[in-house]
C-alpha positions as CSV (number, residue, x, y, z in Angstrom):
1,M,-0.3,-0.1,0.2
2,Q,1.1,3.6,-0.5
3,H,1.6,6.0,2.4
4,I,1.4,9.8,1.6
5,K,5.2,11.2,1.9
6,V,6.4,14.0,3.5
7,A,7.3,15.4,-0.1
8,D,3.8,15.4,-1.1
9,L,2.9,17.9,2.2
10,M,6.0,19.9,2.4
11,T,6.2,23.5,1.3
12,D,9.5,23.9,-0.6
13,E,10.0,27.7,-0.5
14,V,11.3,28.1,2.7
15,V,12.5,31.1,4.5
16,S,16.2,30.2,5.9
17,V,19.1,32.1,7.8
18,A,22.6,31.6,7.9
19,P,24.7,30.9,11.2
20,E,26.1,34.6,11.1
21,T,22.5,36.2,10.6
22,A,22.2,38.8,13.5
23,F,19.8,38.1,16.4
24,K,17.5,41.2,15.6
25,D,17.4,40.0,11.7
26,V,16.2,36.6,12.7
27,A,13.5,38.2,15.0
28,K,12.5,40.1,11.9
29,L,12.1,37.4,9.8
30,L,10.3,35.5,12.4
31,A,7.7,38.4,12.6
32,Q,7.4,39.2,8.8
33,Y,6.7,35.8,7.8
34,G,4.5,34.7,10.9
35,V,6.4,31.5,11.4
36,S,7.5,30.0,14.8
37,G,10.9,28.5,13.7
38,L,14.0,29.2,10.9
39,P,16.3,26.5,9.5
40,V,20.0,27.7,9.7
41,L,22.1,26.6,6.7
42,D,25.9,26.4,6.2
43,D,27.3,27.4,2.7
44,E,26.1,24.3,1.3
45,D,22.9,24.5,2.3
46,R,23.1,22.0,4.9
47,V,20.8,22.5,8.0
48,V,23.2,23.2,11.1
49,G,20.6,24.3,13.4
50,V,17.2,25.7,13.8
51,V,16.4,28.9,15.6
52,S,12.8,29.1,17.1
53,Q,10.9,32.1,18.9
54,T,11.8,29.9,21.7
55,D,15.4,30.2,21.5
56,L,14.8,34.0,20.9
57,L,12.9,34.6,23.8
58,A,15.1,32.4,26.3
59,R,18.2,34.3,25.0
60,T,16.3,37.8,25.4
61,A,15.2,36.6,29.1
62,S,18.8,35.5,30.0
63,A,21.0,37.9,28.2
64,S,22.2,41.2,29.9
65,Q,24.9,42.4,27.5
66,P,27.9,41.6,29.2
67,L,31.1,44.1,29.1
68,Q,34.1,42.8,27.5
69,E,37.4,44.2,28.7
70,G,37.9,47.7,28.4
71,G,34.3,48.2,28.9
72,A,33.4,47.8,25.4
73,P,30.1,45.9,25.0
74,A,30.1,42.3,23.5
75,E,29.3,41.5,19.9
76,P,25.7,40.9,19.4
77,P,24.4,37.1,19.1
78,T,23.8,35.7,16.0
79,A,21.6,32.7,14.8
80,R,24.6,30.4,15.9
81,D,24.6,31.5,19.3
82,V,20.8,31.3,19.8
83,M,19.9,28.0,17.6
84,S,18.8,24.4,18.5
85,A,21.7,22.1,17.3
86,P,22.0,19.6,15.8
87,A,18.4,20.2,13.9
88,V,15.7,17.5,14.2
89,T,14.9,17.0,10.2
90,V,13.0,14.4,8.4
91,R,13.8,13.0,4.8
92,A,11.2,13.7,2.1
93,D,10.8,10.1,1.0
94,E,9.7,9.3,4.8
95,T,5.8,9.0,5.6
96,A,3.8,11.8,7.0
97,G,3.0,9.5,9.7
98,D,6.6,8.8,10.7
99,A,7.1,13.0,10.4
100,A,4.0,13.4,12.7
101,R,5.2,10.7,15.4
102,L,8.9,12.5,15.3
103,M,7.1,16.1,15.8
104,T,5.1,14.7,18.7
105,R,7.9,13.1,20.3
106,R,10.2,15.9,20.1
107,G,7.7,18.4,21.0
108,I,8.4,20.5,17.9
109,E,6.3,22.5,15.4
110,R,8.0,22.3,12.3
111,L,10.6,19.9,10.3
112,P,13.1,21.0,7.9
113,V,13.0,18.7,5.4
114,V,16.4,17.4,3.6
115,D,17.6,15.2,1.2
116,E,20.3,12.3,1.2
117,E,23.2,14.6,1.5
118,D,21.1,16.8,4.4
119,R,20.2,19.8,2.2
120,L,17.4,21.7,2.6
121,V,14.6,21.0,0.3
122,G,11.9,22.0,2.3
123,I,9.5,22.1,5.4
124,V,6.7,20.3,6.8
125,T,4.6,21.9,9.8
126,R,2.2,20.2,12.0
127,R,-0.7,22.2,10.3
128,D,0.6,20.3,6.7
129,L,0.1,16.8,8.7
130,L,-3.6,17.7,9.9
131,R,-4.2,17.5,6.0
132,L,-4.2,13.8,6.5
133,F,-7.2,13.7,8.7
134,V,-9.3,15.6,6.3
135,R,-9.3,13.1,3.5
136,P,-12.8,12.5,1.8
137,D,-14.5,9.0,3.5
138,S,-15.1,8.3,-0.3
139,E,-11.3,8.0,-0.7
140,I,-10.4,6.4,2.8
141,R,-13.6,3.6,1.7
142,R,-12.0,3.1,-1.6
143,R,-8.6,2.6,-0.4
144,V,-9.7,-0.1,2.2
145,A,-11.6,-2.0,-0.5
146,E,-9.0,-2.1,-3.2
147,E,-5.8,-1.7,-1.5
148,V,-6.6,-3.9,1.8
149,L,-9.2,-6.2,0.9
150,A,-8.6,-6.9,-2.9
151,Q,-4.9,-6.4,-3.0
152,V,-3.4,-7.4,-0.2
153,L,-6.2,-10.0,1.8
154,D,-7.6,-11.4,-1.3
155,V,-11.0,-10.9,-0.1
156,P,-13.8,-11.7,-2.4
157,L,-15.8,-8.6,-3.2
158,G,-19.1,-8.2,-0.9
159,D,-17.6,-10.5,1.6
160,I,-17.0,-7.6,3.9
161,D,-19.1,-3.9,4.1
162,V,-17.1,-1.0,4.4
163,H,-18.5,2.1,5.9
164,V,-16.8,5.5,6.6
165,V,-18.1,8.3,8.6
166,D,-15.8,11.3,9.4
167,G,-12.5,9.2,9.4
168,I,-14.0,6.1,11.5
169,V,-14.0,2.9,9.5
170,T,-16.8,0.0,10.5
171,L,-16.3,-2.9,9.0
172,E,-18.8,-6.2,8.9
173,G,-18.8,-9.5,7.2
174,R,-16.7,-12.6,7.2
175,I,-13.1,-13.4,6.4
176,E,-11.8,-16.6,5.5
177,R,-9.1,-17.3,8.5
178,S,-9.1,-16.2,11.8
179,S,-5.2,-15.3,11.4
180,Q,-6.2,-12.5,8.9
181,L,-8.3,-10.6,11.6
182,P,-5.3,-9.0,13.2
183,V,-3.7,-8.0,9.9
184,L,-6.9,-6.5,8.6
185,L,-7.1,-4.3,11.2
186,R,-3.7,-3.3,11.6
187,L,-3.6,-2.4,7.7
188,V,-6.8,-0.2,8.0
189,E,-5.6,1.7,11.0
190,Q,-2.7,2.5,9.1
191,L,-4.1,4.1,6.1
192,D,-3.9,8.1,6.0
193,G,-7.0,9.9,7.2
194,V,-8.4,6.9,9.4
195,V,-9.3,8.0,12.7
196,A,-10.5,5.0,14.4
197,V,-11.5,1.5,13.4
198,A,-14.7,-0.4,14.6
199,S,-14.4,-4.2,13.6
200,H,-17.5,-6.9,13.5
201,V,-15.6,-8.8,11.2
202,T,-15.8,-13.1,11.8
203,A,-13.8,-15.7,10.7
204,R,-15.0,-18.9,8.7
205,T,-12.2,-20.9,10.0
206,D,-10.0,-20.7,13.2
207,D,-6.6,-21.3,11.7
208,T,-4.9,-19.8,15.4
209,P,-2.6,-22.5,17.2
210,T,-3.8,-23.9,20.2
211,R,-2.1,-24.6,23.5
212,A,-4.2,-27.7,23.5
213,A,-2.2,-28.9,20.9
214,G,1.1,-27.8,22.4
215,R,0.4,-29.9,25.3
216,A,-0.3,-33.0,23.3
217,G,2.8,-32.7,21.8
218,H,4.7,-32.5,25.2
219,A,2.9,-35.7,26.4
220,L,4.1,-37.6,23.6
221,M,7.8,-37.0,25.0
222,W,7.1,-39.1,27.9
């Protein structure tokens, strides 16, 4: 089955800064473009860090311009001084689901998207990933019927009824073997746009191993 890739959702026009970009200029760019963070790139467009509103606020709260020797004020901070590094990035060919899990695990709002050489090719945000959950019910139903039931599990047409309302999938009918039931549930849950699955599918044949058979096998050893 095909999953939506990060490349399908990312924005490829990205505002970025260099490590030497002044603190004030970074703040202006964040405000001008209404974004919460900017990737920091080296001379070869590789992502070396990310500078966010949180980084700037933390610096502002803690900095009280120290004086250098002789009473001269210290050099103003740059993106390199305040950025978070190493940057948390994602590859363009990774699935949108993987990107969403990474964002949740790291507690971040956006991910720079990089190629095989860690060069910036785009950016993906939480808002981009939310588009996964506004997919039409008709499309989800089609994918369950065609990709999961027909192509993967080889279930005859009409054996299982598929109903989808607001991303919630309800399955009713019979499948050939009981071992297929958890596979069916897992595959449907992994489809892009599926919020939840209610399965009322039963099996014609119980092909799961039984403990009784295992005990009988041990008994023959005596």
